[in-house]
N, C-alpha and C positions, 0 to 999 in steps of 0.2 A: 561769600559763603552761600548765599541763596542761589547763585548761578550754579555752583557745584552740586548742590542738592537737587536742583531742577534737572541737571544733566543726567543724573543717575537713572531715574525711571525712563527717561527718553532712550538711553542706551539699552536698558533691559528690554524695553518694548521693541526696539529695532531688531534685536538679536533673538527675540522670542520666535519659536517655531510656529508656523502657520499651517492650518489644515485646509485642504481644498474640498469643498462640498457643494451639494446641490440641495435646495430646499423646496419642499412641496407644502402648499397650504392645505386647509381643511376641505377645500373643494377639489383637490388633486391638481391644481395649477402650479406650474413652476414659478417660484418666487425669485430664486437666485440660481444661476447656472454656473457651475465650476467657480464659485466665489471662494476667496481666501479669507479665513478668519483666524484671529489670534486665539490660542488656547485659553488664555485668561478671559477673553470676551465670551467664548463659548461656555466656560464654566460659570461665569457670572450670569449669563443670560438664561441658562437651562438648569441652574442649581446643581452643578456637578463639582466633583473634586478633580484635581489635576490627574490623580492616579486613575480615575475612571476613563479619561481620554486616552491613556496609554493602551487600554485594551483594544481601541479601534484605530490607533495611529499606525499607518502602513510603514512608517520609517523604522519600526521595531520588527525585526525578523523573527520567524519561528513563533508566531503568536498562537496561543491556544484558542479554540472556539469558545465564545462566552456569551451569556445572556444575563446581563446585569439589570436588576430592577431597582430603580431609585425613586424617591418620593415624587418627582415631577416628570420622570422620563424613564424609558427602557432602552438600554444600549445593547446592540446586537452586533456580534462579529462572528458570522457563520459562513463558511465557504468563501465565495467571492464577494460577499456583501458585508459592508460595515455601515451601520445606520444608527440614528438616534430617533426614537419615536416618542412623541408627546400626544396630548389629547387632541391637538389641532394642527400638528406640524410633524413632518418627516424630513430628516436631514440625512442625505446619503453622502458618505465620505468616499472620495476617489471614485465616483460613479462613472466618470468619463475617462477614457484613455487607459483603462485597465487592460490586462492581458486577456481577459475573458470578455471581450467587447460584445460578442454575439449574445451570450447569456445576459449580459448587462442590458442590452437594448430591449430584449424580450421582457426582462424583469421590469424595466422602467415603464414600458407600455402597459403591462398587467397591473403595476402599482397605480398608475394614473387611473385606469379603469375602475379599480376597486375603491380608490379614495373618492372618486366622483359619485359612487353609489350612495344612496341613503341608507340609514340604519335598518329601515324596514325591508328594503329591497335586498339587503345583504344578509337576510336571515336573522336580524336582530344584533348583528355584530357591530360594536362601536368602531370609531375611527381607528384606534390603536390596534385593535384585533385584526381589522382588515389589512393594515400595513404589515403586521406580523405574518398573516396568512400568505400575502404576496411574497414575502421574503422566504418563507418555508417552501412554498411551491417552487420558486426559482432554484433554491439550494438543492432540493430533492430531485428536481428535473436534471440539474447538472450532474448530481451523483449517479442518477439512473443512466444517463447518456454515457458517462465515463465507464460505468460498470459494464454496460452492454458492449462497448468497444473492447475492453480488456477480456471479458468472457469469450467474445467471438474469436479473438486471436488465440487465446489460450486453448480453447476447445479444438480449433483447427490444428494447432501445433501438437496437441496430445494425440489427435487422430493420425497425424503424419508419423509420429513416433511409434505408434502401434504397428505401422506398416514396415518401417525401417528406422534403425537407430543411426543417426548422423551426428557428427560432432558439432556442426553449425546449428543444428536444431537443438542440441543440448545447451549450447550457449544462449540461444534465444529463450529457451525455457528458464534458464537462470535469470535472465533480464526481466522476463515477465513475472517471475516469482517475486522479485524485488518490488516491481511496480505494484503487484497485487497486494503485497504486504503493506506498502505505503498507503495504498488506497483503503485497505481494511482499517489501518490505524486511524486515518482521517475520518472514516465513517463512524468508528467507535467513539472518537472524541466528540463528534456531533451528537451521537446518541446520548453520551454522558451529560451534555448540558440540558437535554430534555428531562432526563431522569433527576438531575440535581434540582431543577426548578420545580418539578412535580412533587418533590419531597418537602418543599418549603411552603407551607400554607400561607405564611405572611407575605411572601413574594407573590404568590398567585393572587392574593387579594389586592396587593398594591399595583398590580398590572391593570386594574380598572381605572385608567387615568381620567376618562371622561366623567365618570360618576364622582371621582374624587374632586375634579374641578368644579362640579356642580354642588359640591358640599354634601355628597352622599357616599362616603367611603364604604367599601365592603368590609365585612367582618372576616376573621381568619377562616371561618368554616363556610363561607359563601363565595365559591369560585368555580361553580360547575361548568360554565361556558368555556372559560380559558383552559380548564383541565381537560375537557373533551377535545378542544382544539389541539392542545399539545400532545395528548395521547394518540390522536389520529395520525399525526405526522411522525410521532415516535415509532409507531407501528411500521410505517413505510420505511423509515431508516433502518429498523431492525430487519425487515425483509431484505433490504439491500445487503446488510451485513451478513445475514444468513446465506444468501446466494454466494457471496464472495468466500465465505467459510467453506461451503460445499465445493467450490471450484478449487480452493487451496488443498482440500483433502484429496481431490482427484489428482492434482499435481503431485502431491506427496506419494500417493499410491503408484503413479506412473514412474516417479523417480525411484521408488523401491524396486519396481519390476525391472527398470532399466539397469539398476545396480546388480540385480540378480543375474540378468542376461550377460552383462559385461563380466561379472565374476565367473560365470560358467565358461565364457569365451577365453578368459585368461587362464582358467584351469586347463582347458583343452590345449592351449598353446604350451603351457608348462609340461603337460603330459607328452605332447609331441616332441618337445626338446629333450625330455627325459628318455624317451624311446630312442631318439637319435644317439644320445649319450650311451645308452645300453648297447646299441649296435656297435658303436665305436669301441666300447670296452671289449665286446666279444671278439671283434676283428683284431684288436691289439693283443688279446690273449693268444689267439691263434698265430699271430705274427711272431711270437717269441721263438717258436720252432724254426721259422724261416730265418730269423736273425742268428740263431745258433749255427745253422748250417751255412750261413754266409760269412763265417770267419776264416774260410780257406784253410781249415785244418783237416788232416786225414781222418776220416771216420769209417773207412772201409765199406762205405755204401755206394761209392761212385760207380762201381762196376756192377752193382745189383740192378737188374732190369726192372724190378718192382719197387725200388726205393722211392721214386717220385710219387707213385700212387699211394704208398703207405704213409709217407710223410705228409702229403697233401690232405689225405683223408683224416689223419690224426689232427692236423691243424684246424681243419674244418669242423671236426667233432668237438674240439675244445671250444671253438668260437660259439657253436650252437649251444653247447652245454652252459657256458657262461651267460649267454643271452636268455636261455630258458630259465636259469636260476634267477636272474634279475627280474624277468617278467613275472615269475611266480611271487617274488617278494613284493613287487609293485601291486599286484592284485590283492595280496593280503593287506597291504597298507590302505588300499582304496576301500576295501570292505570295512576296515576298522574306523574309517572317518565318516561312513554313511550311517 
């Protein structure tokens, strides 16, 4: 019985999901590089719930950006960064081997530099705020770079469409429109987490982890430093979102103009086809006379020297009359639709 009971926790621990992370101490030095930790150990060590770690677990797809404030730590999942911040420790999840390795390497270098700074040299910012600032700088720099690339390609494509409308260019415009919409959605989600935290006075006060560790917790109405920090980066995110919104409006205006031009071209083609049909109708009307005289019946005009000219002129007159009548009707209809 004792053996069976002992085997149960061993089996559960063996199958429990591990998270790969890198730890930085209060001096900015790396304590653990790409270490693997059990979720239960992380929860117990940092005073978290299992549901909190779901927010930063990369095994769950389509996660929303989040900034969770807990009594002993702040959890961040924004852009390409997943981190846990404490008063004297920063834990980065999946920091190495990610798809955005260039931004990750720059971020880690900047994070180490900020964590090694003293509170006085950092403008009075405590350890946890310096870590947050490094994260926000990296995320916004990544957004800015991605936005500049998209805006550059879209602007060039719109300029080319102004010169000539090409089917391949229209397909590219559709693809970039989807990419721009996805990027705008991602930017707005990041903006929302800033707005959400700024609306919660209790969360803002609980983000002062260093003072809380020293036994001097902040009151709900005393959080000016973190509020100024969040508002400054919120403004930058909103500027990026506004730029993307302006470019999307330009794309929509171009699409509307292209649709108008294509509609006018289609109308011209339809008008050309209609004129051809009118001409065919006129010639068919005149050909009735020729068909009547082609039945090999005696009509007493075979010997008349002027019969050919009379019959030909009559057929031509009927064709021109029918065509003129159709043209007049077409002009009346065209005036009625304008």
